[in-house]
N, C-alpha and C positions, 0 to 999 in steps of 0.2 A: 640232692646236695648241690649247693651253689658252687660253681667252679671259680677258682681264684686265678685261673690262667690268664695271661695277658699275651696278645699277639706279638710275635717276634718281629722286630723291624730295626734296621740300622739307624733309623732316626733317633732311637734311644741313646745311641753312642754320643751324639752331639748334645742332647739334653743333659746327659750325665756329666760330660766334660765341662759344660758351661756352669754347672753347679759345683763341681769338685775343684776345678782349676780355672776359674773365670779369668784370671789375669795372666795365665800362661800363654806364651806365644803359640798360636795355632797355625797361622798361615804367613808365609813370607813370599811375596811376589814382587821382584824388583825392589824398589825403595819402599813399597807398601807393607804394612804389618797389621795383622788382626790378632787379638787375643781371643780366647774361647768365648767370652761373653759377647764380643763384637762379632765373631763368626756366627754365633747363634742369632744375634739380632739381624745380621744381613740376610740370613736364611729366612727368617720370619718376614722381613720386608719384601723379599722377592716372592715368597710363597703367597703373601697377601696380594701382591700386584698381579700374580698369575691368576689367582682366584677372581680378582676383580676384572680381569680381562676375559674371563669365561673358562679358564682351565679348571678341570676337575673331572671326577668320574671316569678316569682312565684316558683323558685327552693326551695326545702325544705332543711333546715339546722337544724340538730338535736343536742341537748345538753343533756348530761347525767351528771349532776353536782349538787353539794350541793349549798346552797345559797352563792353566791360569787360575787365579783365585775365583774368577767368575764361574768357570766350568766346575770347579770343586764345590762351590756354593750351590750350584744347580743340582748336584747329586743328592742334596738334602731338600732343597726348596721345591723342586718339581714334584717328588713324591709326597712331600708335606702338604702341597696344595691339592693332592689327589691325582696328579698327572703321572705320566710315564716318560722317563727321560730317554731320548734317542740321541746318543753321542755319536756323531758321524766321523768316520775316518777322514782326516784332513788331506790325505794324499790321493783321494779319489778324483777322477775326472768329473767335469760338470754334469755329464749325462748320468753318471752313477749316483751323484748326489740327488739329481732330479728324480731318479727312480726311487731312491730311499724315501724322499719326502712324499712322493706320491703313494708308495706302498704303505708307509706308516700312517699316512693321512695326518701329517704333523700340522698342528694348528698355528704354532709359532716357530720361527727360525731365528735363533741367536747366533751371531758369528763374528769373527775378526773381520775388520774392514776389507783387507786385501782378498779374503776368501769370498765374502759377499759380493764384492765388486767383480771378481772373476766370474761368479755365477751370473750376474747381471750382463756382463759382456758376452756370455755364451747364450744369452736369451733363454735361460732356464725357466721352464714353466712349472711353478709350484702352486697349483690351483687351490690346494687345501690350506696353504699358509696364509693366514690373515695379516701377519705383520712380520717384517724383517727387522731385527733389532741389532744394531751395531754395538759390539762390546768395546770397552776402553782399552787403551794401551797398558803395558805393565806398570807405567808410572801413574796411571789413573786418568791420563788426558783423554778428552773426547775429540774425535776426528772433526775437522772443519770442512772436510770435503764430502763426507757421507750425507746424502740428501734425505735418507729415510729416518726411521726412529732410532733414538739413542738409548742406551742402557740406563743412564742416569735419569732420563725423562720417564722411562718405563717404571723405574723404582719409585717415582714420585707418587704413584697410585697405591703404594703399599701401606694403606691405612686400615684400621680396624683392630679388633681384638686378636691377640696372639692365638695361633692355631695349636692345638694339642699335638705333642710329639708321639702320635700313635696312629694306628690304622685299625679299621674294623676287622679286617681279614688279612692274616699274615700270608695267605696264598695269593693276595692281590699282586698285580704286576708292578714292579718298581722300575724296570728299564727294559728297553728293546734294543738289542745289539745286532748289528748286521755283519755277517760273515760270508766270505766267498764259498760257494759250493761247486760241485762238479757240473751243475747245470748251467753255469755261467752267470746266473742271476744271484745277487746277494740274498741270503736267507735271514729273516728276522728271528732272533732268538729271544725268548721271553724269560726274564728273571723274576722271581718272587721276592717279597720282603723277607720271608723265612730263609730262603736259599741264600740271599745276600748277607743276612745276619750271620748265619752259620759259617759260610765260606769266608767271611771277613775274620771271624774269630780263629778259624783254622789257619788262615794265612798269617795272622798276627802271632800265633803260637809258634809256627814253624820258622818264621823269619826272626823270632825272638824280639818282637816289638815291646817296648815299655815306655814309661814316661820320659825317659832320656832320649828316645828315638828322634832323630832328625832325618826325615825321609826326603831324598831328592827325587823329583819327578822326571826321571829319564824315560820311564815307560809311558806311552801315551794314555791319558785318561780315557780316550775313546775306545781303547782296546780292552774289552771285557770289563768296563768300568775300572780300568787300571788294575785288573786282576782283583777287584774288590778292595784294593788298597786305599781307595778314596774314603772308604768307611773304616778300614782296619786300623790305620794310623790314628784316627780320632778315637776309636775304641780303646787304644793303648795310651791315650792322652799325650801322644807325640806331636811333633811339629811337621807340617807340610811345607816343603820348600819347592816352589814352582820353578820350572825351567821350560821356556818356550822354544828353545832351539838347542838340540842335542849335538854339540860340537865338543871335541876333545878339550879345547882350551877353556870353554865355558864350564864344562863339567868339572874339570880340575880346579878351576877358580872357585866354584861353589863349594866343592868338597873342602877346600882350604879355608874359605871365609866362614863357613857355617859349621865346620867340623861334622860333616855328614856321617851318619852311622849306618844308613841303609839306602839301597837303591835296587831297582829291578830292571831286567832287560834281557834281550836276546843275546846270543853269543857275540854278535857284532859290537855290542856295548862293552863287553869285557875286552875284546880285541882292541877297540878304540882306546880304552883306558890304559891297558898294559903297554901299548906301543906308541903312546902319544909323546910328543916332545916334552910335555909338561910332567910326565910321569915321575913319581918319586915315592919314597917310603912314607907311609901314612903315619900321622901322629895320633889319629883316633881310629880304633878298630872299625872296619867297614865290612858289613855283610851284604853280599850281592845275591839276590835270588835270580837264578838263570833259568829261562824257559825257552821253548821253541826247538831246542836241540841240546844234546848233552855237551858239556864243556870238554874240550880236548885236554889231554895230559899236559900239553905245552902251556895252554892258557891257565890251567889250574896252578901250575908251578909258578907262572909269571905273577898271578894275582897274590899267591902266598908270599912271594918275595917282596911284594909291596906292602904286605900286612893286611890283606883282605881275605875273607873266607867266602866260599861259594856254596850256595844251597841250590841243588838241582831239583826243579819241579817240572811237572808234566800236566798238561790239560789242553782244553779246547775252548772255543767260545761257548759251546754247548754245555760246558761244565764250570761256568763262572770263572774261567781261567784255570788256575791250579786245581787239580783233583788229586794228584799223587805227589809224593816227595821221596827223594832218595835219602831216607832216614839214616844218618851216619851211625855206624857201630863203633864202640870204644876201641875194639881190637884193630880197627882199620888204621889207627894212628901208629901202629907198630910196623906197618907195611911200607915198602918203598913207594916213591911218587907214582911210578907207572901203574903199580898194582892198585893203589888207592884210586887213581884216576879211572881205571877200568871199572871198579866197583861204583864209583860216583857217576859214571856215565849211564847207569841204569835209571829207569823212571821210578822204580821203587815201590812204595806201598801207598794206600789211600791216606788222605789227610785225617787228622784226629777228629775232624768235624764231619767226616763222610763215611763212605763204605769202602770195602776192598775193591781192587781191580781184578777182574777175571780175564783169562786168556782162553778163548773157546774155539772149538773146531767148527768148520763150515757145516758139517752135517749135524742134525739134531738126534737126540735119543729116540728110542721107539715110542716114548711117551710125548715126543714133540718138544723136549726141553733142551736147553743149551748144554753142551758137554765140554768140560774143561780139558785142556791139553795136559800132558804129563808135565809135572814140575821138574823137568830134567835139563832145562836150559837149551833144549834142542828142538822139540816139536813146536812148530810155528802155528799160531792161531791169531784171532782178532781180539783186540782189547775191548772189553765192554764194561760199562759202569752204570750205577744207578744210585738213587738216594737224594738227599736234600741238595747235594752239590751238582745236580743235573738239571738242565733247563726244564721249564714247564712244557715247552713245545715250540714249533716253528709257527710264527704268526701268519695267519691266513693260508696255512698249508697242512691240512689234516693228513693228507696222504704221505707227505714227506715226513711228518712226525711219526706216523704209523710205521713206516719203513725203518726209520732210524731207531725206533724203540721196540723192535720185534723181540718177542720172548720176554718182555718186561725189563730189558736192559738197553741202555744206549750203546749203539754200535759206532765206535770211533772211526772205523775204516783203517786203523793202524794195525799193522801186523807185527807180532813179537813173540817172545817166549816167556815162560814162567820158570824162574830159577828154583833150585831146591830150597832156598831160604825164603821163598814166597815173594821175592822181589821180581817185578816185571821189567822187561827190557824191550823197547821198540826197535825193530830191525828195518822196517820198510813201510810204505804207505799203499793201501789198497786204492784209495781215491786218487784221482788225477789232480792233486793239488800240490803246488810248489810252495814251500814255506821259505821265504827269503827274508832274512833279517827279522824274523818273527812275524812277518805279514803273510797271510794266505793269498795265493795267486791261483785262480782257476785256469787251468790250461785250456779248457773249452772256451772260456771267455776270450782268451788271447787268440785262439785259433779263429774264432768268429771275426775278430778285428782284422786278422791277416787275410782271411778269405773274402773280406769285403773289397779288397783291391781287385780291379778287373783283370790284372795280369797274373793272378794266382789261381792255379787249378786245384791244388790240394795243399794241405798244411797239417802238420802234427807238432805239438809242443810238449816237451818233457823237461824234467828238471836235470840240471847238470851241476856238478860240484863247483863251488866258488870259494876261494880262500877268504874273501871278506864277508860275504853274505851267507855263507853256508851252502845255499842253493840259489840258482838263478834259472829262469826259463830259457830254453833254447828251442829255436824253431827250425824245422825241416820243411822246406818249401819246394813244391813242383810248380814251375812257372810256365806260362804260355807266352810270355813276353820276353824275348831275348835281351831286351835293353833294361829290364828291371834289375836293380841291384839292391844290396842290403841297406844302403843309406836312404833310398827312396822308400823302401818298405818300412824302415824304422820311422821315418817321418809320418807315413800314412797311419801306422799303428798308434803312435803317440798322440795323434789328433783324436783318437777314439777311446782310448783307455788311459789310465794313470801311467805316468812315465816309469814308475817302479815295476809295473807289470810288463812293460815292453821288453822283449828278449834282447840280450846284448849281442847274440849271434844268430844270424839267419843263414842256414846252410842250404844252398840250392842243390837239389838232387833230381835225378831223372825219374825216379819212382820211389814210393814208400812201401815198406814191407807190409804185406797184408795176409789175412787168413783166407781160407778157401771160400769163405762167404763174402769176402771183400772188405772186411773190417781191418782198419789200420792197426798193425801190431805195435802199439806205443810201448808195450813192455819190452820189446826187443830193442827199440831205440834207446830207451832209458837204461837198459842193462849195459849197452855198449858204452854209455857215458859214465856209468858207475862201476865198470868191471874191475877197476884197479882197487876199489875200496871194499872192505869186508862189510861194514855197516852202511847201508844205503839210505842214510837219513842224516842231514846236517843242517836243516833250515833254521 
């Protein structure tokens, strides 16, 4: 029998939108506007230019850019051309961007002028990159100072017959996202067309996107492809409102001007909105999907007072962003604010488009299978996940993939409990990763930067609670240079890694706590920092 199946791909979302609502506002970026027909045309033009430049058959195309129409267009054009999108964290140091370009073997690098210029000033070697292409400003202007290729010139080669909005294999790679791991080197996480399609629909459902949605891009598009919202808003026929700099005054101005209905972000975004000088009661209902850490009772109450509602989601780069949601129950509305916030702080249940979340014990069964903890809210285990909402694997890292997916489930490294109602709650992290403002920071990477100073003998970095960012890295340092101080060490570290990864506090100590075998007891250092808090996770 002939199969009528069609491979799943989020490219279909834009094809459908351009057919159903061709004249509806699709993208707002500064003074520029695109309706859905124009959005689709721009994607086709870029995709054809990419193909004519040699992109196809899984070639990697890197972008180093703020939230812009051009980066959103790339989320469709690169896979439409047959390539794989590599959206790079704009907060990374030049050496980190260099590593990602080399590891991904990116063929082209598109970027904002100031970011590309910074890479050139740092003498970044990107041997695989054939061309550096400068993107326009938010008003569409082209730089007069950039000496290399320009986006508008690159698009001039976008000739030929339109490309079909489909793929031959739904398991083909659509994007390659880099995340900090405990080894200090970013890991490349592979997403498939099928996974992106289903994760987008799950996100659209739980955030309640529809054709009236006006989505403000406060979440970086480089972060898990904006939690797949780059595709989800289009699937819902909504409007993307780009925001290149997330400041309280700018966010509130956009909310008021465009009557924003949705935005996503870490707890720091909620705090910024709630306590901004410009904060006021909303005239249009606003739904905020919050990830990275559970919202506090205080911030939930503050957002409700403004007329906003909070959706608490949980996930990792390896799970296309959100994998679970704290699905609200009708009876929660009858509870007081503190009790509601306590329930909303849980990571919840799997998205409608995915599978359930398990919490498992460290030891396996006699048959070698994973064993679930008791659903009593007390026994602690590791959260594991699987299904269409989990990565295909780590790029060029078979061993890392094998370890992360032992037993047929992805091991998050997060420790938590299963409540009697089958809602999970994360309590701590097994991996040495600090999540600050929604960004992953590898403590080992930071330690390496500190230890590169000749005056440092030993160093250990752990997370410490922070009122603004949830968590921040703190360094404990054993120095052999009596004149070394925290300012000098701070400057040294900032020259080697991104500034947001650099510890705010360097505590000089005589010695570090160690095990009998000489291993530094980082758990002891971290426990001391978090001893006053019951839930040791706030990033």
